[in-house]
C-alpha positions, 0 to 999 in steps of 0.5 A: 084708564091709563093716566096721561102725563098732561093731566097729572099734577095739582089740577088733576088732583083737584078735579079727580079728588073727593071732598076730603082731598079738596078740603085738605088742599084748601086748608093748606092754601089758607095756612100758606096765605096766613103765613105770608101775611104774618111774615110780611106784616111783622117784617114791615113792623120790625123794619120800622122799629129798627128805623125808630131805634136809630133816633135813640142816640139823637134823643139823648143829644137833645136840648130838652125832653120835648125835642128828644121826643121829636127825634124819636119819630112818629108816635104811631107804632113807636115803642121807643116813644111810648116808653119815653112817654110812659116814663114821663107820665109815671114820674109826674104821677108819683111826684103828685103833679096831677093834683086837682085845682092846685090841691095835693091829691089824696094819698094813694097806694103807690105812695109807699113806693119811691120814685125809682121803683115806680118809674121802673115798674112803669117802664117795665110795663111799657116794655112788656106791652111791646113784647106782647104785641111783637109776639102776636101772630108768631103762634100762628106761624109756629102752629102752621110749621108744626101741623102743615106737614101732617095735614099734607100727610093726611091728604096723601094717606087718604089719596093713596087709600082711594087710589088702591081701592080703584086699582083693586077694583080694576083687576090686573093693572100695570105699574104705569096705572099704579104709579100715576095715582100714587104719585098724585097722592104724594103731591099733598105731602109736598104741599104740606112741606111747602107750607111748613118750611116758610113758616119755620124760617119766618118764625125764626127770623121774626123771633130773632128780630124781636130779640134785637129790638127788645134788647135796644128797647130795654137798654133805652128803658134803663137809660130813661130810668136813670134820667128820670130818677137822677136827671142824667143818663149814665153812659154805657161805657161805665166811665162815669160820664153823664149826658145831661138833659133838661128834666121833663116837665 
């Protein structure tokens, strides 16, 4: 039977395809949904983190540490505030300010570290925790970008195989009867590319955004380290000036 133009396309592929063709279409649909959910989720996170980064300079122009924390914004999903709090707690801990009932705590393994090393370790841990969270979901985008074209290609090969079997069983056929089923099978390859391209672009954009935020966070952690160790933040210009702030209690 000669195919009609109106019946061609995705709907015809779905209605005329077998369970393998439909399974490939469902897998591609799920990949696409996962891709867009992750892209939107991570993009919103990065937008919020870039807004939080704007509060860093206000932090250093605060009268004391508590006021600086307020200028960093809400604690929810705020890596800059988390790093600042981690630095404060690590400083308290290494200086034995957490003793019980006014008695000095027992000697611990970290006593062999000086304040600078302990604070640096704690700040690095907080930055690494943010990096791990920021990279969550990106592996899904990378997997979709690399596998979706092949999933679509598999659907095309499967569709062409069955189309050729049907054409061969029909005997002598015209080019019109061949072009329809073959063209519909090629739609699966196009779908695979439509799923993969946003995943590639989204992955690259999110990785670039994460690098920018991580750079700002690392710079903030470096300044915090100087502040908790020396009580002042050395300016990035290297001119020897410091921005004093009352020590966190």
